[in-house]
N, C-alpha and C positions, 0 to 999 in steps of 0.2 A: 247410758246414752244417751241424754242432755247435751245438745252445740251450745257451744257455751254462745253466749248475747251479751256480753259485758262496751264490747266495742265493735267496731266497723271490721268488715276482714282487707278491706280497700277503700282507700278515697272517694268519695263519693264524684271528687272533679280532680281532672289530673294541671299540669301545669299550664297545657294546651288552652284548657275553658279559662287562668283566671285574666278579666278585664284589668283594662283600665284604673287606676294609672300601676297596677303593680308588674305591668310590661314594660314601663320606659323605667322602671328601677332592674337593677344588673344585682337582683336579690345572690345573695346563694344558695342555689339548689336545694341543699340539704334543708335547708332555713323554709323556703314555701313549701317542699313535699309535707315538713312536720306540721305547717300554719294546717294545709289543706286537710291533713288526717285528722286534727284538734277539732279542725270545723268542722268536719266528716263524724264523730264522735260526740259533740255537744246538739246538733240536729237531729243523729239520731235517736238520742235521749230526749233528747223537746217534740219528738216525733213519736211517743209510744215506742219504738225497737222497731220500727218494721221492714224500714231495708239496710240491711246488715250488708250488700254488695255482695258475692257468691263465695262461699268457704268454702274448702276442701275442710274431709275429716277421716279418720277410717274409725270404724267402729268394730266392737267384739259381742255382737248382739249372742245374749242366753233371758232364757225361757223368767219368768216370776213363777216365783211358788204360791200359787192360787189354786185353788178349783177350779178357776173357769179357762185356765190356760196354762196351756204346755211351762211344763217346767222343770228342774233336775233334783231325783230324791236324792243323787251324790252327787257329786264332778263328776263320775263318769257314767253314772246312769238314768238312762230318758225319764220320763213321767210320760211320755206321751207321743206316740204318732207324730215322723214328719208336722213341719210348718207350709203349707203352700206358698206365705206369702207373710211381708218382714214390714214393717211401718220403719220407713226412717225417719229421725227429727228434722224440722225443718225443709222446707220444700223444694225437692227435689231438682235438681239441673242436670245435674248426667251421675249415670254409673263410671265411676273410673275402671273396678277393676271390683271381681269382689273371686275371695282364696277357699275352698275347702279343700284341706286338708297335707296346707302347704300347695294347693297349684290351683295355677288364675284358672277360670273356670270361661269354658266357652260365649261368648253375648248372645248369644243363639237361647241356648239357655235361661234364660231374662229377661223382664221387661218391664220397665215403671209404669204403674197406672197412680190416674190424680194427683202429680210430680209428688208424690208419699209413700206406696208401696209395694214394694219390691220382687214382685210375681214370678214365683218358678214355675217356668214352660218344662215339664222332661219329656224328655224324647222318642222317648214308647211307656207304653204298660208296662213291657218288662226293662229298661234300662232298674240299673241298681238304684237310680241317686231318686229319685223321688220326690223329696221335698228339702226345704233350708231344715238345717239341723238346731232343734229343740235346746240344746243345753254343749255345752263345749270346757275341754280346758282352758281356762282363761289363766294361770300360769303355767303355762306353753308356749313361746312366741310362733304368730300365726303363720311362721313356716311350716312347719310341725305336722305328725297325723290328731285330729279327735281338736284341730281346731277350725274354723272359719272365723272369713273377716269378710269387710266391700269399705274402699274407697268411696263415696264419691262429693261431689259436685252438691251446692246448695246455698237458699238464701234468694232476696230480692235484690235489685240493682234501683235505683232512685226513680224516681219519675225526674222529667228534666228540667221541673221545678227548684230541682232537690237538686240538682246537680250545677244550673246558679246560683243561689241561695251557697254550699257550702263553695266557693267560688269564690264568690264576692264575701263571705265573712274569712277565707281561709287569708286572703287578699288582705283588706284590715290585721288581719292578727301577727300576719307575715309583717307588715308599714311596722306594730306600734311592739315586736318585739326587737326592731332594730333603733339604736335612739339617734343615727342619725333621720332616719323617716319617721319617728314616733308626729311629728306637730303634722304626719301629712294622717294621722288614721282617725278614722271617722269614730271607732267607738269612743264606748262614754270613761271618761277620760278616768279609772281607775289604778293608778299608776303602785307600782315599787322599786324604790331603788336600794339598787344595793352597790357595793366599792368594785371594782377590778383592778387589779396593774397598779393602784394610786387613783384610780380616777372612778366618782362615784355619778350612776346612770343608773337613769328613769323611765322605764317599761311598762307595758300593760299586763299586769296579774292577772291569767284566763280564769288562776283557780279563783277567782272573787268578782269577775266580771259578769255573771250571767246567774250570778242569784236570784234574779225576779225573776227569770225563766224568760228574761228577754236581750234580745243584742244592742238595739237601739239603730239599727241599722234598717231602716225604712221597707224597703225590697225582703233581707231577709224574714222581720217579723210578717210582714199580709204573708207570706208562702207558709211560716207555720202554724199564724194562728190559722189559715183556712184548712190547713192538715186538722190543725187541733177542734174546731167548728163543726167540722164536719167528720170525724168522728164522733163528738158526743152527740148530735141529732142524727146519727144511725139507730133504726129501733132492735134496743135490744134484741135477746136470743139467752135460752135458758138450755143446755145442754142437758138431758135426761140419764144419770148415771141407769151405771149398767147396758143403755146404749152401746153396738158396736164402732167405731171412730168411721167406721167406712159407710155405717148409717144410720148418721147424728139426725136423729127428729128433731127440726127447729121449731121450736112456740114459741112466736112473737106475743110481746107484752106493751 
């Protein structure tokens, strides 16, 4: 159930956020959008993968086979009672749909606590459904019986500084990717040459540009360093094994 985090789910900045001089050039829209996505992915990695943007995922929960938690003895048999809550990966923005046995569950039957826990709310003590299933048939589609699935939106948008940094970096990448504007690019001039239709082109190579962890753009690097230095100065915390996730004990060192 781990959510993918290798890149951002959406660019941190839009074309409307791009500053001058990029708004003075007639960029191909697709090229500028690609530049903003690459810039966002680069800054996402530089700042410890904190802001992925808002992502959507569908998960098929199933219990683990451990003595402490609910699990399945076989694909059809549950080893414990139903669960009252389920932890969803990532910071939950919204739960878009819950399906049990192929049917969409009424939204009145659940809520989200602490941006991570999907809590079941039974209609009454005598209701047939009293909690989340502890196991399911993962070999079946989630439209069939003995299955359940949660579709939800998760993640965090970057702060204003991140939006500005992504727009600035994306602008420079776009300038560097076009032969006619490469001289206007303020990024370090690490270029690669290739031939196209008999013409040799020299453009900025994004694969080697950021090898030293800096972009060479003062406004972007200032923001990145402020984030990373702030994280380095935070007091360390120890998560004690065996503690439930909703009751983590913090030990400052």
